[in-house]
VOGU-3710 file (C-alpha; in Angstrom, 3 decimals, decimal comma):
1> mkmtyrkali> 167,322/98,547/103,687  164,577/96,036/105,573  160,837/96,451/104,665  157,938/96,088/106,787  154,418/94,695/105,471  151,647/97,109/106,058  148,609/95,094/105,151  147,792/91,471/103,927  146,359/91,367/100,365  142,630/89,956/100,132
11> plltavscqi> 142,128/87,185/97,446  138,931/89,220/95,937  136,347/86,644/96,678  137,100/86,419/100,410  137,104/90,141/100,544  133,479/91,113/99,795  132,536/91,690/103,067  134,930/93,609/103,941  136,048/95,523/100,608  136,151/99,050/100,441
21> liadgaisan> 134,457/100,024/97,388  135,170/103,386/95,879  132,879/104,779/92,958  134,585/105,286/89,414  135,503/108,733/89,337  135,480/110,880/86,328  138,358/109,877/83,915  140,707/111,933/82,524  140,746/112,087/78,500  143,666/109,913/78,049
31> iadsgnviql> 142,936/107,076/80,175  142,061/104,463/77,259  141,293/101,559/80,146  140,267/101,273/83,573  138,681/98,441/85,414  138,848/97,328/89,516  140,098/94,048/89,140  143,549/92,362/88,999  144,580/89,031/88,490  147,817/87,673/88,658
41> ngqtwsgrwi> 149,308/84,718/87,468  145,639/83,317/87,772  145,178/84,412/91,214  142,776/86,886/91,376  142,467/90,299/93,806  140,512/93,365/94,202  142,729/96,563/93,149  142,061/99,632/90,830  144,112/99,887/87,826  144,188/102,177/84,987
51> kkveqgqqnl> 145,980/102,587/80,928  147,054/105,728/80,161  148,195/106,689/76,324  151,080/109,217/77,236  153,210/110,303/73,987  151,847/107,924/71,685  152,125/104,823/74,232  150,087/103,302/76,414  151,330/102,615/80,548  149,521/100,846/82,607
61> yvqedwltgg> 149,069/101,793/86,260  147,689/100,335/89,303  146,356/101,594/92,585  149,773/101,853/95,196  148,142/99,659/97,931  148,140/96,880/95,690  151,571/97,601/94,266  153,010/96,913/97,531  150,597/94,014/98,711  150,559/92,358/95,710
71> lgvqmmdsdk> 153,921/92,606/94,181  155,773/92,765/97,499  157,340/96,010/96,581  158,594/98,756/98,857  157,738/102,178/98,668  160,556/104,595/99,940  161,094/108,270/101,238  159,452/110,638/98,245  159,455/114,334/98,328  158,089/114,844/94,402
81> adrqklrwfs> 154,214/114,401/94,383  154,320/113,426/90,640  156,684/110,532/90,652  157,524/107,701/93,556  160,838/106,032/95,234  160,361/102,249/94,779  162,856/99,374/95,570  161,763/95,624/94,029  164,943/93,191/94,488  167,247/95,842/92,228
91> sptfsqvtfd> 168,518/99,559/93,169  165,801/101,957/94,222  163,492/102,763/91,217  161,115/106,066/90,374  157,599/105,555/89,328  155,479/107,671/87,783  152,268/108,496/89,852  148,746/109,756/88,563  145,530/110,209/89,789  142,370/109,946/88,208
101> ntgrlrylsl> 141,015/113,431/87,495  139,139/113,960/91,315  142,615/113,479/92,415  141,172/110,871/94,731  142,724/107,769/93,676  146,837/107,654/93,165  148,020/105,399/90,628  151,750/104,379/90,446  153,287/102,903/86,634  153,927/98,999/86,638
111> apfteqwrte> 157,032/100,037/83,969  159,958/100,168/86,327  158,864/95,973/86,918  157,481/94,840/83,690  160,101/93,603/82,020  159,493/89,934/80,282  156,097/90,405/81,972  152,855/89,939/79,655  149,962/91,564/80,638  146,295/91,567/79,102
121> isgptlniyt> 142,676/93,100/79,553  139,875/91,891/79,212  136,405/93,918/80,477  137,172/95,135/84,049  139,982/92,799/85,144  144,370/93,304/84,383  145,774/89,821/83,055  149,492/89,886/84,547  151,659/87,019/84,033  155,263/87,077/85,391
131> pdaqmqslrr> 157,938/85,043/83,866  158,334/81,405/85,603  160,695/81,520/88,989  161,812/78,754/91,107  162,512/78,605/94,997  166,257/77,134/95,081  166,741/76,991/98,464  165,768/78,230/102,006  168,214/78,214/104,574  167,395/78,708/108,185
141> skqvwgdria> 169,831/80,398/110,557  169,562/81,218/114,242  171,832/84,929/115,529  172,069/86,588/118,277  168,717/88,936/118,120  166,372/85,734/117,205  165,888/83,834/113,623  166,911/84,225/109,740  165,378/82,451/107,499  167,045/83,635/103,900
151> idlsrrtpwr> 164,647/81,847/100,446  166,899/81,879/97,390  165,134/82,878/93,726  166,251/82,382/90,342  164,658/85,563/89,326  162,312/88,978/90,347  159,459/87,250/91,042  156,231/88,413/93,138  155,483/87,671/96,782  153,568/88,853/99,662
161> vsqqgntiti> 153,348/88,289/103,083  150,664/87,880/105,828  150,366/87,177/109,397  147,486/85,328/112,332  148,794/85,025/115,419  152,158/83,480/116,085  152,041/82,472/112,205  153,498/83,846/109,425  152,862/83,192/105,845  154,996/84,115/102,741
171> fvsaevspdl> 153,718/83,380/99,590  156,077/83,617/96,910  155,696/83,336/92,794  158,016/80,472/92,685  157,499/76,275/92,420  159,692/74,524/94,687  162,699/73,507/93,541  163,145/69,133/92,852  166,057/69,250/94,987  164,251/70,955/97,811
181> pigsnaiagn> 162,785/69,647/100,855  159,406/69,962/101,316  157,264/70,057/104,481  157,237/70,673/107,823  160,869/71,531/109,239  160,212/71,322/113,059  163,921/71,911/114,197  163,352/74,735/116,820  165,104/78,050/116,698  165,578/80,996/119,081
191> lvksvnvlpm> 161,628/82,170/118,276  160,849/80,380/115,482  158,870/76,748/116,236  158,779/75,081/112,705  158,970/76,588/109,189  156,902/74,555/106,620  156,624/74,782/102,822  153,898/74,289/100,895  154,328/73,459/96,892  151,291/75,063/95,181
201> gkstqiqill> 152,036/74,581/91,439  153,889/77,609/90,446  153,646/78,982/93,512  154,886/78,553/96,985  153,998/78,850/100,852  155,926/79,163/103,198  154,654/78,960/107,069  156,303/79,883/109,837  155,207/79,287/113,337  156,866/81,648/115,931
211> neslqpaiem> 157,083/80,970/119,961  155,065/84,267/120,171  153,616/87,140/117,942  156,562/89,116/116,020  156,490/91,632/112,781  158,747/90,213/110,044  161,442/92,501/108,676  161,928/91,400/104,921  164,743/92,197/103,055  165,327/92,199/99,257
221> lsspspklvi> 168,420/91,379/98,038  169,211/91,498/93,971  173,201/90,190/94,113  174,622/87,435/93,384  171,126/86,152/93,087  167,662/87,531/94,054  166,639/86,387/97,801  163,802/87,353/100,621  165,676/86,855/103,632  163,447/87,415/106,782
231> dlrrdyipps> 164,499/88,438/110,336  162,480/86,800/113,518  163,580/89,476/116,027  161,848/91,119/119,687  163,912/94,389/118,891  162,927/95,056/115,182  162,046/98,508/114,399  159,734/99,371/111,112  161,452/101,693/108,581  160,036/105,085/108,308
241> ltvqwaeglr> 158,594/106,439/105,338  157,620/110,282/104,113  155,901/110,114/101,047  154,728/113,512/99,293  151,403/112,542/98,445  150,151/115,276/97,057  151,063/119,231/96,500  150,353/120,203/100,142  149,844/116,417/101,591  152,202/114,099/103,340
251> riervveipn> 152,020/110,611/104,397  154,403/109,802/106,928  155,132/106,613/109,169  157,107/106,900/112,045  158,487/104,514/115,017  158,967/106,711/118,021  161,000/106,093/121,002  160,065/108,366/124,244  161,528/107,981/128,074  159,210/105,439/129,685
261> kpktdkdpkt> 158,699/105,669/133,764  159,841/101,917/134,957  158,178/100,372/138,252  160,961/97,960/138,470  164,174/97,319/138,094  163,272/94,930/134,866  161,072/97,384/132,909  162,365/99,148/129,793  164,006/102,906/130,334  162,228/103,513/126,640
271> ikfsvtalev> 159,144/102,683/124,960  158,422/102,515/121,270  155,504/104,122/119,623  153,940/103,289/115,646  152,800/106,589/114,483  150,812/107,088/111,098  150,336/110,664/109,817  149,183/113,218/107,269  150,882/116,394/107,002  147,968/119,135/105,165
281> dlksprlrlr> 149,169/122,646/104,190  146,120/124,287/104,879  147,739/126,715/102,491  147,669/124,937/99,411  144,829/126,010/96,980  144,319/122,465/96,133  143,631/121,273/99,389  140,606/122,036/101,987  139,835/120,672/105,298  136,436/120,146/106,495
291> piwsnpegsp> 134,534/117,665/109,226  132,314/115,504/107,756  129,237/113,110/108,956  127,728/110,067/108,403  124,648/110,974/106,300  124,791/112,844/103,015  123,705/116,765/103,113  119,784/116,838/102,745  119,226/113,794/104,770  116,304/113,491/107,058
301> egimglmpvp> 118,161/111,499/109,928  120,702/114,848/110,126  123,678/114,095/112,226  122,358/110,645/113,339  124,144/107,604/112,441  127,442/105,836/112,272  129,496/105,072/109,360  133,004/103,687/108,889  135,380/106,335/107,951  136,081/105,007/104,415
311> qmveqsqaig> 132,622/104,913/103,494  132,403/108,282/105,169  134,552/109,787/103,202  133,794/108,113/99,439  130,102/109,668/100,251  131,644/113,121/100,878  133,717/112,381/97,853  137,083/113,417/100,316  140,511/112,062/99,718  141,208/111,040/103,100
321> ainggffnri> 140,447/111,440/106,655  140,859/110,776/110,253  138,105/110,285/112,589  136,986/113,244/114,874  135,109/113,584/117,784  133,076/111,601/119,826  129,836/110,506/120,088  126,706/108,150/121,705  127,267/104,509/120,022  123,710/103,666/121,154
331> rklpvgaire> 122,120/107,195/120,238  124,191/107,749/117,091  124,803/111,535/117,760  128,027/113,665/118,521  128,679/114,772/122,194  131,225/117,134/120,993  131,078/120,656/118,848  130,819/120,656/115,120  130,782/123,405/112,844  131,541/123,309/109,121
341> gnrwiagtal> 131,791/126,221/106,332  130,346/128,649/109,386  127,426/126,320/110,038  127,091/125,037/114,037  126,159/121,252/113,034  126,460/120,330/116,961  127,354/122,235/120,198  129,073/121,533/123,245  127,580/121,625/126,759  131,048/120,748/127,984
351> vrgaiawneq> 134,360/122,777/128,668  136,761/120,717/126,439  139,597/121,059/123,819  138,367/121,854/119,958  140,724/122,273/117,240  139,176/125,301/114,349  140,734/126,321/111,549  140,013/128,160/108,185  141,239/127,949/104,618  144,215/131,063/104,972
361> gdaiidrlnf> 146,063/128,140/107,147  145,356/129,769/110,878  144,332/127,306/112,969  143,503/127,534/116,569  144,010/124,723/119,433  142,109/125,236/122,726  139,494/124,321/124,935  136,354/125,455/123,608  133,564/127,411/126,429  130,989/127,625/124,314
371> neeistanqa> 127,294/129,426/125,328  123,982/130,082/123,564  121,707/132,312/125,288  117,781/133,691/124,566  116,213/136,620/125,619  112,629/137,188/125,731  110,238/140,474/124,763  109,716/140,662/128,411  113,504/141,143/128,805  114,025/137,266/130,529
381> kialtnlnsg> 117,571/135,419/129,431  117,260/131,782/129,240  120,710/130,400/128,969  120,739/126,841/127,355  122,386/123,841/127,816  123,538/122,582/124,074  122,972/122,421/120,701  122,040/119,265/118,395  123,955/116,909/120,918  123,531/113,411/122,036
391> yvqrgiaryt> 124,787/114,686/125,512  121,701/115,211/127,799  121,340/117,208/130,814  118,413/119,012/132,571  117,842/122,509/131,107  116,546/123,970/128,097  118,353/122,274/124,544  118,022/123,750/120,995  118,346/121,587/117,944  118,149/122,991/114,398
401> snwgslytpl> 117,235/121,383/111,133  120,959/120,258/111,411  119,989/117,711/113,750  117,179/116,266/110,822  114,154/117,140/110,182  112,357/115,586/112,605  113,161/115,611/116,731  112,271/112,289/118,512  112,228/112,430/122,530  115,548/111,630/124,243
411> teneliivvr> 114,370/111,754/128,162  110,863/111,313/129,182  108,422/114,078/130,010  110,265/116,639/127,669  108,278/119,761/126,910  109,573/120,972/123,023  108,679/124,600/122,213  108,621/125,325/118,215  110,149/128,290/116,932  109,733/129,404/113,606
421> gdrvtaqyqg> 111,665/133,134/112,942  111,575/135,134/116,532  108,667/133,606/117,565  107,254/130,658/119,499  104,558/128,836/117,469  103,857/125,379/119,588  104,403/123,438/122,509  104,471/119,812/122,802  104,390/117,804/126,174  106,471/114,205/125,729
431> savgvgqvai> 105,849/111,580/127,715  108,161/108,601/126,597  111,227/108,218/124,986  111,476/108,109/121,883  107,286/108,265/121,804  106,087/111,028/118,572  107,949/113,145/116,505  108,029/116,684/116,237  109,185/118,653/112,639  111,993/120,902/113,315
441> psdgyvlvar> 110,988/123,921/110,960  113,514/125,083/108,205  113,246/128,847/109,450  113,853/128,371/113,359  114,422/125,692/115,759  113,272/123,597/118,150  114,100/124,138/121,857  113,576/121,423/124,420  113,144/121,471/128,216  114,320/118,924/130,479
451> qtpdaanqlp> 113,132/118,600/134,225  112,348/122,907/133,781  109,044/123,607/135,094  109,179/126,929/134,007  109,465/126,449/130,736  106,361/126,973/129,563  105,539/129,787/131,362  108,624/131,807/129,919  108,045/130,265/126,707  104,512/130,529/125,167
461> vgmtvrgrqa> 103,172/130,427/122,201  103,551/133,969/120,060  106,572/134,816/123,017  109,303/136,318/120,411  112,996/135,548/121,090  116,379/136,108/119,922  119,617/134,896/120,580  122,989/135,005/121,512  126,433/132,856/121,062  129,508/133,479/123,084
471> fipdkfasfp> 132,603/132,047/122,496  135,699/131,455/125,260  138,207/132,397/123,880  136,782/134,392/121,223  139,065/133,692/118,686  136,989/130,959/118,032  133,854/132,772/117,103  135,853/134,104/113,765  136,603/130,148/112,385  134,690/128,658/110,096
481> nligagplll> 135,502/124,988/110,551  135,478/123,279/114,094  135,622/119,818/115,531  135,844/119,387/118,991  136,866/116,655/121,271  139,690/116,404/123,810  141,431/115,673/126,307  144,011/119,205/125,330  147,617/117,497/124,811  149,695/120,229/124,029
491> kngslsldgk> 150,043/123,692/124,049  152,557/125,936/123,038  154,785/123,141/122,886  154,118/121,920/126,358  152,405/119,646/128,059  148,653/120,762/129,022  146,680/117,522/129,541  144,150/117,431/132,550  141,527/114,985/131,944  139,422/116,314/135,271
501> veqfqagfdt> 139,476/119,929/134,368  137,363/118,387/130,941  134,921/116,404/132,970  136,222/113,201/131,204  135,985/109,988/133,782  138,966/109,302/136,287  141,532/107,749/134,833  140,852/108,251/131,124  144,250/109,673/130,722  146,045/106,289/132,211
511> qaanrsaiat> 144,098/104,383/129,460  146,173/102,481/127,141  144,383/102,623/123,726  145,278/103,395/120,102  145,313/107,026/119,766  143,972/109,749/116,824  144,983/113,053/117,563  145,449/116,485/115,091  147,778/119,049/115,985  149,873/122,381/114,254
521> tkekgkllla> 153,354/122,772/113,740  156,139/125,067/113,979  155,021/125,951/110,192  152,063/128,086/110,017  149,339/126,552/108,035  150,467/122,819/108,349  148,690/120,325/110,687  149,254/116,491/111,797  146,622/114,310/110,954  148,190/111,207/113,658
531> tvqaapdgva> 147,536/108,240/114,534  149,261/106,723/117,441  149,435/102,839/118,243  151,716/100,375/120,029  154,715/99,215/118,439  155,282/95,889/116,940  156,465/94,850/120,518  155,136/97,411/122,510  151,591/98,441/124,115  149,078/100,815/122,887
541> pnllqtaevl> 148,985/104,721/124,266  147,882/106,352/126,703  147,263/109,981/126,303  150,747/111,697/128,283  152,319/109,025/126,193  150,787/110,601/123,044  151,475/113,786/123,779  155,108/113,432/124,700  155,228/111,163/120,566  153,229/114,633/119,524
551> kkmgavdaln> 155,905/116,635/120,689  159,029/114,492/119,398  157,016/114,896/115,912  157,126/118,166/115,885  153,875/118,874/117,167  153,341/122,794/118,959  149,805/122,497/119,846  147,408/119,126/120,050  143,742/117,822/121,069  143,421/114,387/121,331
561> ldggssstlf> 140,189/113,015/119,386  138,150/109,956/120,111  140,545/106,799/120,295  140,528/102,900/120,711  138,085/101,057/117,893  137,272/104,889/116,365  140,627/105,134/115,377  140,815/105,696/111,937  143,489/107,222/109,127  142,115/106,601/105,615
571> lggevlnrsv> 144,225/108,089/102,270  143,366/107,095/98,716  141,310/104,364/99,419  143,454/102,850/102,098  143,305/102,534/105,366  146,650/103,460/106,848  146,333/102,496/110,500  144,820/99,178/111,103  143,515/96,257/109,280  140,215/96,557/107,342
581> teiapvnnai> 138,061/94,289/108,710  139,108/96,279/112,470  136,981/99,512/111,322  134,479/100,599/113,554  131,877/102,802/112,560  131,696/106,945/113,949  130,033/109,660/113,969  131,930/112,331/112,359  135,827/112,845/110,637  137,555/115,482/109,584
591> aifiapppsk> 138,076/114,816/105,771  140,867/116,219/103,406  139,055/117,332/99,977  141,282/117,924/96,550  138,868/120,795/95,928  136,292/123,098/98,069  132,831/121,084/98,693  130,353/123,347/98,074  129,537/126,046/101,287  126,292/126,405/102,566
601> pqf> 125,236/129,481/104,121  124,765/129,507/108,174  122,017/128,912/109,556
//
């Protein structure tokens, strides 16, 4: 079986600027030691490890992304949460799985690989020394489909791969045999320009320069002797992966092929996309799904702010998340609805797709029409434009303490009306954008009138007011958690995409970009949190292609989330769908918790 590398491991000294920092969780009682640095044969890496005492024996565990990125171990399909199927120059084996007692960080046992290894612990550092190995030969051959490079080794040894543009670099913990030519081999292959062997003491770098950027297919063989086989081909499809990461939570990786609409005879009839997904069972007693945003509870900034998803997950003590709805990057404010634990954090001014769910396994995906209205003591009814939203328009909007402790004008000449309890207590006339601040009362809200000259007379100081909310479809009203985004992609298993109806810009449906989406499945209570991106030799998907991909993945109802540079899927300390250096900050996300977060009463 061929494997694909999922991300390059970064040395500790060069990773500081982009490292995902995971705070030390509470460690269970049988943890004898732990740390966050791993030194492999003298090379220092950022990687978490723990030593556990189990049945009188001391066992070492490392975070799974270090095992795959640092040693070259291949993850395989696993249907048990307590063990992970792996392969490393051998027949498949199983590694014991453990977590810290928060359940947020997943570790795999080193036991299947440590025969004749030497390990030492020095403070936060786990030192691993593997037996000396030798790279005995490097053979190149042209194939009908591309090029093959075979590296013969004297024994199993750690290896890793990185890629930058058209250059693939294989790092092998093996010294070069005296009989093996070193330096550059510039004999051209079908896709390979040159191969350069660079000895580095007891390790070796093999630099492969290609005519174009291709993802390598790397196979580990053990018989008759260990070897790495690197295939370079345009039609390479990475292997699928399904891992039972925890009870009620599966990690899925697929390459999905859908029909293409060729414009010329040379265009392909099908097109492939890479899918990375988490399947979450809402009925699982240990899992909860909640919206999160960039600021912690009680922050005076409220929902204004941006933060990369990994840091947002860490701040909220979740185990994973997918980025959520749209936001104004300049104002750092959401433009779609957010409801968490029955609290309306933000509303929406547009009729757009949304998902709502509860902890009993029920979920609804549909276009949401959310309206608020206030009525005054003299029977006047005033429709409000939006709630806690960065989307501004003519009319009267409402802002609660979930927005933040202060309101600062977003447009010129706003009239700011303070309501405490059920009574108007003050009016303030704004001037320029960003000038002046008004405190938002914890026992009320502020109304902001934009280009509405009658507001001052309609809502004078002392006037009593009452509020009302309405939802279409009305089913949305009963769900405690909600995220708005759009457009709707699938409804009852059929395509439902119409960006124009949801007031997206012309051409939004056909733009090619990395995508994030959330979908229901045929199994009640199971949701897919998915990212869709270009396959190794392909292009990024548009929204119609995203809908078709999700349908093939088993989605019934599906909703597009914010995409492009925002698209991020994160689990257990690892970004699953892109390089950590490519993560853009976002305003909100849909997070997975291993235990219920504290619930807040509705405002």
